[in-house]
C-alpha positions in Angstrom: 11.8 -52.3 -89.2 12.3 -51.9 -85.5 8.8 -53.0 -84.6 9.3 -56.1 -86.5 12.5 -56.8 -84.6 10.8 -56.2 -81.3 7.9 -58.4 -82.2 10.3 -61.2 -83.2 12.3 -60.8 -80.0 9.0 -61.0 -77.9 7.8 -64.1 -79.7 11.2 -65.8 -79.2 11.4 -64.9 -75.6 7.9 -66.2 -75.0 8.8 -69.5 -76.6 11.9 -69.6 -74.4 9.8 -69.1 -71.3 7.4 -71.9 -72.3 10.4 -74.2 -73.0 11.9 -73.4 -69.5 8.4 -74.2 -68.0 8.2 -77.5 -69.9 11.7 -78.3 -68.8 10.9 -77.7 -65.2 7.8 -79.9 -65.4 9.8 -82.6 -67.0 12.4 -82.5 -64.2 9.8 -82.3 -61.3 6.8 -84.4 -62.3 6.9 -88.3 -62.4 6.6 -89.8 -65.9 3.3 -91.4 -65.0 1.9 -88.0 -63.9 2.9 -86.1 -67.0 0.0 -84.7 -69.1 -0.7 -86.9 -72.1 0.7 -84.5 -74.7 4.1 -84.6 -72.9 4.5 -88.4 -73.2 3.0 -90.0 -70.2 4.3 -93.4 -69.2 2.0 -95.5 -67.0 3.6 -97.2 -64.1 6.8 -95.5 -64.3 8.0 -93.4 -61.4 11.2 -92.0 -63.1 11.5 -88.4 -64.3 12.2 -87.5 -67.9 15.5 -85.8 -67.1 17.0 -85.8 -70.5 14.0 -84.1 -72.0 13.9 -81.7 -69.2 17.5 -80.8 -69.6 17.2 -80.3 -73.3 14.1 -78.2 -72.8 15.8 -76.0 -70.2 18.9 -75.5 -72.4 16.8 -74.6 -75.5 14.6 -72.3 -73.4 17.6 -70.4 -71.9 19.1 -70.1 -75.5 15.9 -68.7 -76.9 15.5 -66.3 -74.0 19.2 -65.1 -74.5 18.4 -64.8 -78.2 15.2 -62.9 -77.7 16.9 -60.5 -75.2 19.9 -60.0 -77.6 17.5 -59.3 -80.5 15.6 -56.8 -78.3 18.8 -55.0 -77.1 20.3 -54.9 -80.6 20.8 -51.4 -81.9 22.0 -51.1 -85.5 24.7 -48.5 -86.3 23.5 -45.4 -88.1 24.6 -45.4 -91.6 27.1 -42.8 -92.6 
């Protein structure tokens, strides 16, 4: 049971790290320079700040959830 919890915590934390990376890319790279799978807009020099902020928030929440799941210790049954 504990190994499944640790595996789930690692998967959630990795997804959170990826979401944080995507958020940073959205906030730092111009919209015309984004990779095509991230929604490239030709001729636009603005940043995708709303998507970046949402990705950062989701990433931080997933990281916190993964760490919480990893640190959780169930009480021994009586």
